[in-house]
C-alpha positions, 0 to 999 in steps of 0.5 A, spaced: 829 132 725 828 139 724 823 144 723 824 151 725 817 156 726 821 162 724 824 166 718 820 163 713 823 162 706 817 165 701 815 161 695 810 161 690 803 160 693 801 157 687 806 153 684 809 150 690 803 150 695 803 143 699 796 144 699 794 146 692 798 141 688 798 135 693 792 130 695 789 133 701 782 135 704 779 141 700 776 143 706 784 144 709 786 147 702 780 152 702 781 154 710 789 155 710 793 159 705 800 157 705 805 163 705 812 159 705 817 154 708 819 154 715 823 148 715 824 141 714 827 134 716 828 127 714 821 125 712 817 132 712 817 139 711 814 145 715 810 150 712 808 157 714 801 158 713 795 163 714 788 161 717 783 164 713 778 163 719 781 167 724 787 171 720 792 167 725 799 164 722 800 157 723 805 151 721 803 145 717 807 139 717 807 135 711 810 128 709 815 129 703 812 126 697 817 121 697 814 118 703 807 118 701 804 112 703 809 109 707 806 106 713 812 107 718 812 115 716 805 115 717 805 112 724 810 117 726 806 123 724 800 120 728 804 119 734 807 126 733 800 129 733 798 125 738 803 128 743 801 135 741 794 133 742 796 131 749 799 138 751 796 145 753 802 149 754 804 156 752 811 154 749 809 148 746 805 148 739 798 146 740 795 141 735 789 145 731 787 140 725 789 133 723 785 128 718 781 123 721 783 115 721 790 112 721 793 114 715 796 121 716 800 125 711 799 132 714 797 136 720 796 143 722 799 146 729 800 153 732 806 157 730 810 160 736 814 166 736 821 166 736 828 164 733 831 158 733 837 157 739 841 154 733 841 161 730 842 165 737 848 161 740 853 166 739 848 171 743 848 166 749 855 164 749 859 165 755 854 169 758 852 165 765 846 169 767 843 168 760 845 161 760 842 159 767 835 163 765 835 159 758 836 153 762 831 154 767 826 156 762 827 149 758 826 146 765 819 149 766 817 146 759 820 139 760 817 139 767 810 140 764 811 135 758 814 129 762 808 130 767 804 129 761 807 122 759 811 125 754 819 124 752 821 129 747 828 125 745 830 130 740 832 136 744 837 140 741 838 148 739 834 147 732 828 145 736 828 150 741 825 157 739 827 163 744 824 169 745 823 175 750 827 179 754 834 176 755 832 170 751 829 167 758 822 164 754 824 158 750 819 153 746 820 146 745 818 144 738 818 138 733 815 132 737 817 127 731 821 122 735 817 123 742 815 117 746 808 118 748 806 114 755 801 108 753 802 109 746 806 104 741 813 107 740 814 107 733 821 109 733 823 103 737 823 099 730 826 105 726 832 103 722 836 109 724 838 113 730 832 116 734 834 123 735 840 127 733 847 124 735 850 130 737 845 131 743 843 123 744 843 120 751 847 114 752 841 110 752 839 112 745 845 110 742 844 102 743 841 099 737 835 097 736 832 103 740 833 102 748 828 104 754 828 112 755 825 116 760 825 123 762 832 123 764 834 122 756 831 129 755 835 132 761 842 129 758 840 133 752 839 139 755 846 138 759 849 137 752 846 144 750 848 148 756 855 145 755 855 147 748 853 154 750 858 155 756 864 152 752 862 154 745 863 147 743 860 140 743 862 135 748 863 130 743 863 131 735 866 128 729 869 131 723 864 133 718 863 126 714 866 122 719 863 116 722 857 117 726 858 111 730 864 113 733 860 119 736 855 115 739 860 111 742 863 117 745 856 118 748 856 111 751 863 111 753 867 117 753 867 122 759 865 129 757 871 133 757 872 138 762 871 145 760 876 148 765 875 155 769 872 160 764 872 167 766 865 169 769 863 161 769 862 159 777 864 152 779 857 150 781 856 150 773 861 145 772 858 141 777 851 141 774 854 140 767 858 134 769 851 131 773 847 132 767 852 128 762 853 122 767 852 116 763 847 112 767 841 115 768 840 114 775 847 118 776 843 124 773 838 129 775 832 125 776 827 130 774 827 137 770 825 140 777 831 138 780 835 140 774 831 147 775 833 148 782 840 146 781 840 152 776 836 157 780 841 156 786 847 157 781 851 163 782 850 168 777 844 167 775 838 172 773 
């Protein structure tokens, strides 16, 4: 999934507003003025909007018309909004509004500042201080999310918004594949891989959906940091290649060693190797443990 909360693409507010030409509540249509498009994924779009009640910018996630009335997609939207409703952290979007009842085609959330890590990768590449600072910031948010009983399951550069001095402050967005404690896991019955294959933990790549836990997110963070350190993903296939091969690599192929890059302390290689272990029990067991390892690595901020 992909939803970017920055750099909106401006659209005609009359012809292309999701609230003006689609069957939504008149109350919502009157409260929010849609300004443009922020991003989108497989089944939903995210729009930049203005809350007329307080003058603040918000983000509205809307099911794409082709999926209107699809119970499976509506359940995913309900699960995502339920995840956001359980969280109250400055670096996670707050849920502002969602329709009542089981049927849900959209919800409104806080729009957070920053640019996606995907667009800022070159800024971090090979800079150990910035990479460690970013990793610590992400671990802080993950620790809160996990303690709230939520597993993100789609952690990747697209879903991280970076802002602040040195990029230390990172927000986590797009909880479309999140697993929420004590709620049904609707992704378990999905007909596709849950997450993004390039960043998927081995336990995510077994079909149908296999058990995941917070260590699944820590594996994805390991992939992200590996990519920032080395400039490449540990596993990839050519564009248009067989994605099942990529999933198999995560399950069976050891991550290629990065080698001695200038300015990268040896301790970082050990941290990445542990984060990318195939078995969850061999990885860091919590975001706080991962954070402590990064904080103790030479070269940090």
